[in-house]
C-alpha positions in Angstrom: 131.4 1.4 68.5 134.1 2.2 71.0 133.9 0.7 74.4 132.5 2.7 77.2 135.3 3.9 79.6 135.2 2.6 83.1 135.3 6.1 84.5 135.3 9.7 83.3 138.7 11.1 83.8 137.2 14.6 83.5 135.9 14.1 87.1 139.2 13.2 88.5 140.4 15.9 91.0 144.1 16.4 89.6 144.8 19.2 92.0 144.7 16.7 94.9 147.4 14.7 92.9 149.6 17.7 92.5 149.4 18.4 96.1 151.1 15.1 97.0 154.0 15.2 94.3 157.5 15.2 95.4 158.4 17.9 93.0 157.4 21.6 93.0 154.4 22.6 91.0 153.6 26.2 89.9 150.6 27.0 87.6 150.2 30.6 86.3 147.7 32.3 84.2 148.5 34.0 81.0 149.8 37.1 82.9 152.2 35.2 85.0 149.8 35.4 88.1 150.4 32.3 90.3 147.1 30.4 90.7 148.4 27.2 92.2 151.7 26.4 94.1 152.1 23.2 95.9 153.7 22.4 99.5 156.8 20.9 97.8 157.5 24.1 96.0 156.9 26.0 99.3 159.7 23.9 100.9 162.1 24.6 98.1 161.5 28.4 98.4 161.1 28.5 102.2 157.7 29.9 102.3 154.0 29.1 102.6 151.5 28.6 99.6 149.1 31.2 101.2 151.9 33.8 100.8 152.5 33.3 97.2 149.2 32.5 95.4 147.8 35.4 93.8 151.2 37.1 93.2 153.0 37.4 89.9 156.1 35.3 89.2 158.1 38.4 88.9 157.0 39.6 92.4 158.0 36.3 94.1 161.4 35.7 92.4 164.3 38.0 91.4 163.4 37.7 87.7 162.0 39.9 85.1 159.6 39.3 82.1 162.7 39.0 80.0 164.5 36.5 82.1 161.4 34.5 83.2 161.2 31.0 81.6 157.5 31.0 82.2 157.1 34.1 80.2 159.4 32.6 77.5 157.3 29.4 77.4 154.0 31.4 76.8 155.7 33.8 74.3 157.2 31.0 72.2 154.2 28.6 72.8 156.7 25.8 73.3 157.6 23.6 76.3 161.0 24.0 78.0 162.3 20.7 79.4 164.9 20.0 82.0 166.3 23.3 82.1 168.9 23.8 85.0 168.3 27.1 87.0 169.5 29.0 89.8 167.2 31.5 91.3 166.6 33.8 94.2 163.3 34.5 95.9 162.4 38.1 97.1 163.3 36.8 100.7 166.8 36.0 99.6 166.7 32.2 99.5 168.6 30.7 96.6 167.5 27.5 94.9 169.4 25.1 92.6 166.7 23.5 90.5 165.8 21.7 87.3 162.6 23.1 85.5 160.2 21.7 83.0 157.5 24.1 81.8 154.6 23.6 79.7 152.0 26.0 78.0 148.4 25.4 78.7 146.1 26.1 75.9 142.3 26.5 75.3 142.0 25.9 71.7 144.7 28.0 70.0 144.8 30.5 72.9 147.4 30.4 75.6 145.7 30.4 79.2 148.8 29.9 81.3 151.7 27.6 82.2 152.4 24.7 84.3 155.9 24.5 85.8 157.5 21.3 87.3 160.6 22.0 89.7 162.9 19.5 90.9 165.3 20.4 93.8 168.8 19.4 92.6 170.0 19.0 96.3 167.1 16.7 97.1 167.8 14.7 93.9 171.4 14.2 94.9 170.4 13.0 98.3 167.8 10.6 97.2 169.8 9.2 94.5 173.5 9.8 95.2 174.5 8.1 92.1 172.7 10.5 89.8 174.7 13.0 87.6 172.5 15.6 86.1 173.2 16.3 83.2 175.9 13.4 82.6 178.7 14.6 80.4 180.4 11.4 81.0 177.8 9.2 79.5 178.4 6.6 76.7 175.9 5.8 74.2 177.8 2.7 73.2 178.1 3.7 69.7 181.1 6.0 70.0 178.9 9.1 71.0 178.0 10.9 74.1 175.4 13.6 73.0 171.9 13.8 71.7 169.7 16.8 70.9 168.6 17.0 74.4 172.1 18.1 75.4 172.0 21.2 73.1 171.3 24.1 75.5 169.4 27.1 74.3 166.0 28.3 73.0 167.1 31.1 70.6 165.3 31.2 67.3 168.5 30.5 65.2 169.5 27.6 67.3 166.1 26.0 67.3 165.8 26.4 63.5 169.3 24.7 63.1 168.1 21.8 65.4 164.8 21.4 63.4 166.8 21.2 60.1 169.3 18.8 61.6 166.5 16.5 63.2 164.6 16.3 59.9 167.6 15.3 57.8 169.0 12.8 60.3 167.2 9.7 59.1 167.8 10.2 55.4 170.9 8.9 53.6 171.7 12.6 52.4 175.0 14.0 53.4 174.8 16.9 56.0 177.2 19.9 56.1 177.6 21.7 59.5 178.7 25.4 59.2 179.7 27.1 62.3 182.7 29.1 63.9 185.2 27.3 66.2 183.5 26.4 69.5 179.8 26.6 68.3 179.1 22.8 68.9 179.5 21.1 65.6 180.7 17.8 67.1 177.6 17.9 69.5 175.3 18.4 66.4 177.0 15.5 64.5 176.6 13.1 67.3 173.1 14.3 67.9 172.2 13.7 64.2 173.6 10.2 64.5 171.7 9.3 67.6 168.4 10.7 66.0 168.9 8.4 63.1 168.0 4.8 62.2 171.9 4.3 62.2 172.0 5.0 66.0 172.9 1.5 66.9 175.7 1.4 64.3 179.2 3.0 64.7 179.7 6.7 64.9 183.2 7.5 63.5 185.0 10.9 63.5 188.0 12.4 62.1 189.5 15.8 62.3 191.1 16.3 58.8 193.3 19.1 60.2 194.8 16.8 62.9 196.4 14.3 60.6 199.3 15.0 58.1 198.4 15.1 54.5 200.6 12.1 53.6 198.7 9.9 56.3 195.3 11.0 55.8 194.6 8.9 52.8 195.7 5.8 54.6 193.7 6.6 57.6 190.5 7.1 55.6 190.8 4.3 53.0 192.9 1.8 54.9 196.1 -0.1 53.7 197.1 -3.5 52.3 200.3 -5.2 53.4 203.1 -4.5 51.0 201.5 -1.4 49.5 204.4 0.6 50.7 207.3 0.0 53.2 205.8 -0.9 56.6 202.2 -1.0 55.3 199.9 -3.5 57.0 196.5 -4.9 56.3 194.5 -2.3 58.3 190.9 -1.1 57.6 190.4 2.7 57.2 187.8 4.8 58.7 185.4 4.4 55.7 185.4 0.7 56.3 185.0 1.1 60.0 182.1 3.4 59.7 180.3 1.0 57.1 176.6 1.1 58.0 176.9 4.0 60.4 178.0 7.7 60.3 181.2 9.2 59.2 182.0 12.7 60.6 184.6 14.7 58.7 185.6 17.7 60.8 187.7 20.5 59.3 186.8 19.4 55.9 188.8 22.3 54.3 192.0 20.8 55.5 191.6 17.8 53.2 193.9 18.2 50.1 192.3 18.5 46.8 193.5 15.3 45.5 192.1 13.3 48.4 188.8 15.4 47.9 188.5 14.0 44.4 189.0 10.3 45.8 186.4 11.0 48.4 184.0 12.3 45.7 184.2 8.9 43.9 183.5 7.0 47.1 180.3 9.1 47.5 179.2 8.5 43.8 180.2 5.0 43.5 179.5 3.8 47.1 182.6 1.7 47.0 186.4 2.2 47.4 189.6 0.2 47.6 192.3 0.0 50.3 195.6 1.6 49.3 197.4 -1.1 47.4 194.5 -3.4 46.9 192.4 -4.4 43.8 189.4 -5.4 45.8 186.5 -3.0 45.8 184.5 -2.7 49.2 180.9 -1.5 49.1 179.8 0.7 51.7 176.6 2.5 52.9 177.1 5.4 55.4 175.9 8.8 56.3 178.5 11.4 55.8 178.5 14.6 57.9 181.0 17.3 57.2 181.9 20.4 59.0 183.8 23.6 58.5 184.1 27.0 60.1 183.9 29.3 57.2 181.6 29.9 54.1 181.6 26.9 51.9 181.1 29.1 48.8 184.0 31.2 49.8 185.9 28.0 50.1 185.0 27.0 46.8 186.0 30.3 45.2 189.5 30.2 46.9 190.1 26.6 45.7 190.0 25.1 49.2 187.0 23.0 48.4 186.2 21.2 45.1 182.9 22.5 43.6 181.6 18.9 42.9 182.3 17.7 46.3 180.6 20.7 47.8 177.5 19.8 45.8 177.7 16.2 47.0 178.4 16.9 50.7 176.2 20.1 50.9 173.0 18.5 50.2 171.6 19.6 53.6 173.3 22.5 55.2 173.0 23.4 58.9 174.2 26.9 60.0 174.9 26.7 63.7 174.7 30.4 65.0 177.8 31.9 67.0 177.2 32.7 70.6 177.1 36.5 69.9 174.0 35.9 68.0 172.1 34.0 70.7 172.8 36.0 73.8 169.4 35.1 75.1 170.9 31.6 75.7 173.9 33.0 77.7 172.3 32.6 81.2 171.2 29.0 80.4 174.5 27.9 79.2 176.2 29.6 82.2 173.9 27.8 84.7 174.5 24.5 82.7 178.2 25.0 83.0 178.0 25.8 86.7 176.0 22.6 87.4 178.4 20.5 85.6 181.5 21.9 87.3 179.8 22.0 90.8 179.4 18.2 90.5 182.9 17.8 89.3 184.7 20.1 91.8 182.6 19.7 94.7 181.6 23.4 94.9 178.5 25.3 95.5 178.5 28.1 93.1 175.0 29.4 92.2 175.6 32.3 89.8 177.7 34.9 88.3 177.6 38.5 89.5 175.5 41.1 87.6 178.6 43.0 86.7 180.2 39.8 85.1 177.0 39.1 83.1 176.8 42.7 81.8 180.4 42.4 80.5 179.7 38.8 79.0 176.7 40.4 77.0 178.7 43.0 75.6 181.5 40.6 74.4 181.8 39.2 70.9 182.8 35.6 71.9 185.2 34.7 69.2 185.7 31.2 70.9 181.9 30.9 71.2 180.6 28.3 73.7 183.8 26.5 74.2 185.4 29.9 75.3 182.5 30.5 77.7 182.9 27.1 79.2 186.6 27.6 79.8 186.1 30.9 81.4 183.6 29.6 83.7 185.9 26.7 84.7 188.8 29.0 85.2 186.7 31.3 87.4 185.2 28.4 89.4 188.8 27.2 90.3 189.4 30.5 91.9 185.9 31.0 93.4 186.4 28.1 95.9 183.5 28.1 98.4 182.1 31.4 97.2 178.5 31.1 96.0 178.8 33.8 93.4 181.4 34.2 90.6 182.8 37.8 90.6 185.1 39.8 88.5 188.0 38.9 90.9 187.6 35.3 90.2 188.6 35.6 86.4 192.2 36.7 87.0 193.9 37.6 83.7 191.3 35.9 81.6 189.4 39.3 81.5 192.3 40.8 79.6 190.5 39.4 76.5 187.2 40.9 77.1 186.5 44.2 75.2 183.4 46.5 75.6 182.2 49.4 73.5 184.1 52.6 74.0 183.0 56.3 73.1 184.9 56.3 69.9 183.9 52.8 68.7 187.3 51.3 69.4 187.7 48.4 71.9 188.3 49.6 75.3 190.1 47.2 77.7 188.6 46.6 81.3 191.2 45.1 83.6 190.6 43.3 86.9 192.4 45.3 89.7 191.9 44.3 93.5 188.7 42.6 92.6 187.2 45.4 90.6 186.8 46.0 86.9 188.7 49.3 86.2 189.0 50.9 82.6 192.1 52.3 81.2 192.4 56.0 82.1 190.4 58.3 79.8 190.3 62.1 80.0 186.5 62.1 79.1 185.5 60.6 82.5 184.5 62.5 85.6 186.7 60.9 88.4 184.0 61.0 90.7 181.7 58.7 88.7 181.5 55.0 89.6 182.7 52.4 87.2 179.2 51.2 86.2 178.2 54.8 85.5 181.2 55.6 83.4 180.7 52.3 81.4 176.8 52.8 80.9 177.3 56.3 79.8 180.1 55.4 77.3 178.1 52.6 75.8 174.9 54.7 75.6 176.7 57.6 73.9 178.3 55.1 71.3 174.9 53.6 70.4 173.2 56.9 70.2 175.9 58.3 67.8 175.6 55.0 65.7 171.9 55.2 65.4 172.0 58.9 64.7 174.4 58.3 61.8 172.4 55.3 60.4 169.0 57.2 60.7 167.8 54.5 63.1 169.0 51.7 60.8 169.9 48.9 63.2 171.7 46.8 60.8 173.9 49.7 59.8 174.4 50.9 63.3 175.4 47.3 64.5 178.0 47.1 61.6 179.6 50.4 62.5 179.7 49.3 66.2 181.2 46.0 65.2 178.4 44.0 67.0 175.5 41.8 65.9 172.1 43.2 65.5 170.9 40.9 68.2 173.3 42.5 70.6 172.5 46.1 69.5 168.7 45.3 70.1 169.6 44.1 73.5 171.6 47.3 74.4 168.9 49.5 72.9 166.4 48.0 75.1 168.9 48.1 78.2 169.4 51.8 77.8 165.7 52.5 77.2 166.4 54.0 73.6 163.6 54.4 71.3 165.0 53.5 67.7 162.2 55.4 65.9 163.5 58.7 67.5 166.5 58.4 65.1 164.6 57.6 62.0 163.4 61.1 61.2 166.1 63.4 62.3 165.9 66.7 60.2 169.0 67.6 58.2 170.3 71.0 57.0 
């Protein structure tokens, strides 16, 4: 028989505890109506609880149901932890905060959310050595990243993280597939740190960065006298023994070396170049490539047998253009990091810049976004908002949809974004009106031609389905009105 508890926690007045916490607390019902709002949050927002309780979150802050993290938490029925966030109240006060939001359930039914808010400026004053988040951390095993460092909540990204987490502790090889700049190194380090090998060494090699004639020696090691100038030197396979070996840019490895690597994986032993002594190893191999492995097999870049060995678990990392819902979180994250590095106080990018970002294909993915934000912050100085004028010539690479589906360049001129001259525009129209009309017209034409088929329309426009869905919603178009167009 279980012991009788000393006291019944159901009778504790938890609200009185929340009143005393030194972090902001907001509790909402399932509609986003604020039912609790403590004094600390009132100080962060520069208001009083009596003015806020009973109002909707979207009425208090300059956010919508699409941009509200509370709404996202309830929609996905999943907690959002340690998310950096810049927001503005309806009274114009701007806050720089870190949010953790948890859904509240009654059985299977969502009844609301509780949101914990830390004021970043207060954190810095109370703990001046703190760096949130810390990109300079060292895990002591050759890594800096864990899954907690991956920013985003989009479905494709969360599915990739789930697959990577589940496969981390097994001995099976993992193949990461993703375009340049999507975060393959971050995933590889996170897998290592989520595994039972986390206290062992993490060793990474970029196969494209080392000449073919040297790559074998770097991997297998050398024996003194094996060739002129050769020394007794362990290779990365030996160094990584017991831990994780990350083979980035795998397709740059020559086929002859791929065959030797295949034998290592099969036999779990190898020899240094010039040695007869076999060395037994046990390690986790993570490989990465920026293209389709099956296409690489067809073209002869990747041996079929090696693909079967290394592609036991495959993790597809989505490109940024397919996870535009994460764009704002990533921007806020990079602004936070760079503010700490530069000593600046940037709080956001302008609405105009965000609209342009959402219409861009991001060939360089998250790395390109980070570099663009960093370049702009060098120009922004003490401004609190990054505008078009702060991107200088970087915007020459950003394209938006044009009326004839070709890419139309938008160039920064005297701090404003101006399009190349077009005879179809009324010169009295504002830039934003011209851009919106052109984009709406292109989308309408594409949906008409495809009879409302979003996949076909997106392909004809050269954008992703996710981006087209976003633009259909932005322009308040109804896809169904194009699905039954009478034909002659």
